C-alpha positions as CSV (number, residue, x, y, z in Angstrom):
1,X,0.0,0.0,0.0
2,X,1.1,3.6,-0.7
3,X,3.0,5.1,2.2
4,X,2.8,8.7,3.4
5,X,3.7,10.5,6.7
6,X,1.2,12.9,8.2
7,X,2.2,16.3,9.4
8,X,1.9,16.9,13.2
9,X,2.4,19.9,15.4
10,X,3.3,19.7,19.1
11,X,2.2,22.5,21.4
12,X,4.2,22.6,24.7
13,X,2.7,22.3,28.1
14,X,2.5,25.7,29.9
15,X,1.6,24.6,33.4
16,X,3.7,23.9,36.5
17,X,3.8,20.1,36.8
18,X,7.1,18.3,36.5
19,X,7.6,16.8,33.0
20,X,7.0,13.2,34.2
21,X,3.5,14.1,35.4
22,X,2.3,15.9,32.2
23,X,-0.3,14.1,30.2
24,X,-0.7,14.2,26.4
25,X,-3.8,15.3,24.5
26,X,-4.1,14.6,20.8
27,X,-6.5,16.5,18.5
28,X,-7.7,15.4,15.0
29,X,-9.5,18.0,13.0
30,X,-12.6,17.6,10.8
31,X,-13.2,17.7,7.0
32,X,-12.0,20.8,5.1
33,X,-9.9,21.9,8.1
34,X,-6.2,21.7,9.2
35,X,-4.2,22.0,12.4
36,X,-4.2,25.8,12.4
37,X,-8.0,25.8,13.2
38,X,-7.0,24.6,16.8
39,X,-4.2,27.1,17.5
40,X,-5.9,29.8,19.5
41,X,-8.2,27.4,21.5
42,X,-5.5,24.8,22.2
43,X,-2.8,27.4,23.3
44,X,-5.1,29.4,25.4
45,X,-7.2,26.8,27.1
46,X,-5.6,23.3,26.8
47,X,-1.8,23.9,27.0
48,X,-2.0,25.0,30.6
49,X,-3.0,21.4,31.4
50,X,-1.6,19.2,28.7
51,X,1.1,18.7,26.0
52,X,-1.0,18.9,22.9
53,X,-0.4,17.0,19.6
54,X,-2.2,18.1,16.5
55,X,-2.4,15.6,13.5
56,X,-3.4,16.7,10.0
57,X,-5.5,14.3,8.0
58,X,-4.2,13.0,4.6
59,X,-4.5,15.8,2.0
60,X,-5.1,18.6,4.5
61,X,-2.8,21.3,5.7
62,X,0.8,20.1,5.2
63,X,-0.1,16.3,5.1
64,X,0.3,14.8,1.6
65,X,-2.7,12.9,0.2
66,X,-2.9,9.3,-0.7
67,X,-2.9,9.3,-4.5
68,X,-3.6,5.7,-5.5
69,X,-6.2,4.4,-3.1
70,X,-9.3,2.6,-4.1
71,X,-12.5,3.5,-2.2
72,X,-12.5,0.3,-0.2
73,X,-8.9,0.9,1.1
74,X,-9.3,4.5,2.2
75,X,-10.5,3.8,5.8
76,X,-7.7,1.3,6.6
77,X,-5.0,3.5,5.0
78,X,-6.1,6.6,6.9
79,X,-6.2,4.7,10.2
80,X,-2.7,3.3,9.7
81,X,-1.0,6.6,9.1
82,X,-3.0,8.3,12.0
83,X,-2.0,5.5,14.3
84,X,1.6,5.9,13.4
85,X,1.6,9.5,14.6
86,X,-0.2,8.9,18.0
87,X,1.9,9.5,21.1
88,X,2.7,6.4,23.2
89,X,0.0,7.4,25.6
90,X,-2.5,10.1,25.1
91,X,-6.0,11.4,25.5
92,X,-7.6,11.6,22.1
93,X,-10.1,14.1,20.8
94,X,-11.6,14.0,17.3
95,X,-13.8,16.6,15.8
96,X,-16.5,15.6,13.3
97,X,-14.8,13.4,10.7
98,X,-11.8,13.3,13.1
99,X,-14.2,11.9,15.7
100,X,-15.4,9.1,13.5
101,X,-11.7,8.1,12.9
102,X,-10.9,8.6,16.6
103,X,-13.5,6.0,17.6
104,X,-11.9,3.5,15.3
105,X,-8.4,4.4,16.5
106,X,-9.6,3.9,20.1
107,X,-10.5,0.3,19.3
108,X,-7.3,-0.4,17.4
109,X,-4.9,1.2,19.8
110,X,-6.3,0.8,23.4
111,X,-2.7,0.7,24.8
112,X,-2.1,4.2,23.4
113,X,-5.5,5.9,23.8
114,X,-6.5,6.4,27.4
115,X,-9.7,8.4,26.9
116,X,-11.8,9.3,23.8
117,X,-13.7,12.6,23.2
118,X,-16.0,12.9,20.2
119,X,-16.5,16.7,19.6
120,X,-19.5,17.5,17.3
121,X,-19.2,13.9,16.1
122,X,-21.3,10.8,15.7
123,X,-20.9,7.1,15.2
124,X,-22.5,7.4,11.7
125,X,-22.6,10.7,9.8
126,X,-25.3,9.7,7.2
127,X,-28.9,8.6,7.7
128,X,-30.1,5.1,6.9
129,X,-32.8,2.8,8.0
130,X,-33.2,3.3,11.8
131,X,-30.6,6.1,12.0
132,X,-32.2,9.5,11.5
133,X,-30.1,11.9,13.6
134,X,-27.7,12.5,10.8
135,X,-27.1,14.1,7.4
136,X,-29.4,13.0,4.5
137,X,-27.7,10.9,1.8
138,X,-28.8,13.3,-1.0
139,X,-27.1,16.2,0.8
140,X,-23.8,14.4,1.0
141,X,-24.1,13.1,-2.5
142,X,-24.6,16.7,-3.7
143,X,-21.3,17.7,-1.9
144,X,-19.5,14.8,-3.5
145,X,-20.8,15.7,-7.0
146,X,-20.1,19.4,-6.5
147,X,-16.5,18.7,-5.5
148,X,-15.8,17.7,-9.1
149,X,-17.0,21.0,-10.4
150,X,-15.7,23.8,-8.2
151,X,-14.5,22.7,-4.8
152,X,-13.4,26.1,-3.6
153,X,-17.0,27.2,-3.5
154,X,-18.0,24.0,-1.8
155,X,-15.5,24.6,1.0
156,X,-16.8,28.1,1.6
157,X,-20.4,26.8,1.7
158,X,-19.3,24.1,4.3
159,X,-17.4,26.6,6.4
160,X,-20.6,28.7,6.7
161,X,-22.8,25.6,7.3
162,X,-20.7,24.6,10.3
163,X,-21.5,27.8,12.2
164,X,-25.2,28.0,11.2
165,X,-27.4,28.3,14.2
166,X,-24.5,29.3,16.6
167,X,-24.6,32.3,18.9
168,X,-22.9,35.2,17.1
169,X,-23.0,33.2,13.8
170,X,-22.4,36.1,11.4
171,X,-19.1,37.5,13.0
172,X,-17.9,33.9,13.6
173,X,-18.5,33.0,9.9
174,X,-16.5,36.1,8.8
175,X,-13.7,35.1,11.2
176,X,-13.6,31.5,10.0
177,X,-13.7,32.5,6.3
178,X,-10.8,34.9,6.8
179,X,-8.8,32.3,8.7
180,X,-9.3,29.5,6.1
181,X,-8.9,31.8,3.1
182,X,-5.4,32.7,4.1
183,X,-4.5,29.0,4.2
184,X,-3.5,26.5,1.5
185,X,-6.6,24.8,0.2
186,X,-6.9,21.1,1.0
187,X,-5.9,18.7,-1.7
188,X,-8.9,17.5,-3.8
189,X,-8.0,13.8,-3.1
190,X,-8.0,14.5,0.7
191,X,-11.4,16.2,0.4
192,X,-13.0,13.5,-1.7
193,X,-11.6,10.6,0.3
194,X,-12.8,12.3,3.5
195,X,-16.3,12.6,2.0
196,X,-16.3,8.9,1.1
197,X,-15.4,8.2,4.8
198,X,-18.2,10.4,6.0
199,X,-20.6,8.5,3.7
200,X,-19.4,5.0,4.6
201,X,-18.1,4.8,8.2
202,X,-20.6,3.2,10.6
203,X,-19.2,2.8,14.1
204,X,-22.4,2.0,15.9
205,X,-21.5,-1.6,16.7
206,X,-18.0,-0.6,17.6
207,X,-18.9,1.6,20.6
208,X,-19.8,-1.2,23.0
209,X,-16.3,-2.7,22.4
210,X,-14.4,0.4,23.4
211,X,-12.5,0.2,26.7
212,X,-11.8,3.9,27.2
213,X,-13.9,6.4,29.1
214,X,-15.7,8.3,26.4
215,X,-17.2,11.8,26.2
216,X,-19.6,13.0,23.5
217,X,-19.3,16.8,23.4
218,X,-22.1,18.2,21.1
219,X,-23.4,21.6,20.0
220,X,-27.0,22.5,20.9
221,X,-27.7,23.9,17.4
222,X,-25.4,21.7,15.3
223,X,-27.0,21.5,11.7
224,X,-24.9,18.3,11.0
225,X,-25.0,16.4,14.2
226,X,-28.5,16.8,15.8
227,X,-28.5,16.9,19.6
228,X,-31.2,14.2,19.6
229,X,-28.3,11.9,18.9
230,X,-27.9,11.7,22.6
231,X,-30.9,9.5,22.9
232,X,-29.3,6.8,20.6
233,X,-25.9,7.2,22.3
234,X,-27.4,6.1,25.6
235,X,-28.2,2.7,24.0
236,X,-25.1,2.4,21.8
237,X,-22.7,3.2,24.6
238,X,-24.4,3.2,28.0
239,X,-21.2,4.1,29.8
240,X,-20.4,7.0,27.6
241,X,-20.8,10.6,28.9
242,X,-22.6,13.3,27.0
243,X,-22.5,17.0,27.2
244,X,-24.3,19.7,25.2
245,X,-22.7,23.1,24.7
246,X,-25.5,25.6,24.9
247,X,-25.7,28.0,21.9
248,X,-23.1,26.2,19.9
249,X,-23.3,24.6,16.5
250,X,-20.7,22.4,14.7
251,X,-17.7,24.2,16.0
252,X,-18.1,24.5,19.8
253,X,-14.4,25.1,20.3
254,X,-14.5,28.1,17.9
255,X,-17.8,29.7,19.0
256,X,-17.7,28.7,22.7
257,X,-14.0,28.1,23.5
258,X,-14.2,28.5,27.3
259,X,-17.3,26.4,27.9
260,X,-16.0,23.6,25.6
261,X,-12.6,23.6,27.2
262,X,-14.1,23.5,30.7
263,X,-16.2,20.4,29.9
264,X,-13.3,18.7,28.2
265,X,-10.8,19.4,31.0
266,X,-13.2,18.3,33.7
267,X,-13.7,15.0,31.9
268,X,-10.0,14.4,31.3
269,X,-9.0,15.3,34.9
270,X,-11.6,12.8,36.1
271,X,-9.8,10.1,34.1
272,X,-6.0,10.7,34.4
273,X,-3.6,8.0,33.1
274,X,-0.6,9.2,35.1
275,X,-0.6,8.6,38.9
276,X,0.1,11.8,40.9
277,X,2.2,11.5,44.1
């Protein structure tokens, strides 16, 4: 199989603990994003508590795309290169598409991943029989079709969609568009492979097999991941914890940084993996 190495960034711990007591937190971004989307939030709210590792998905930011994958091989190939970049021990947070992949990584690498946080994410992104709290298949099919025509416009449409329904949505959309416009556009192959994963991944049966403490951190007004998902999560993963960020949509860390960090840190501090003296 084709081999690539993903780009990672490490943000240093800014607190007072001795090095041997500092825990690691790894973040995996969502579709159409890159590591820089985390910078302000991670540095200001997470680095006082953790050493933070950011991993860029294939074809996003500075990570190269897979160029020769068939559709059936995308999932396994992405998991392999993500797993290769995980710290030896870490808390793992995945946002949106990153959350779908993080769930699978948690099953594959239980010795590395000590807790799992799914931020504005779901075990299955697309509706099917019996699974209604998700995106309609025609909407995702339209995104995939439009990608072949003019994907720059599709990206801007998606950036706006992520903040739809959020408190202060208009200024946040302007801020996000400015941020992403100044960056390198994701590679077409990364984008289309990511959409295929959003269409095909179904982790519902996997959740009961996870050993890690798990937090589902959702936005109250998320247009992509409806808050009613919480009802199904109670059955799919009875031991999982859920939290709803009031007034947030699909980017709680961007629109409500303090509230999102507070809930995350509270969860992680309740499940430390390093013993303190």
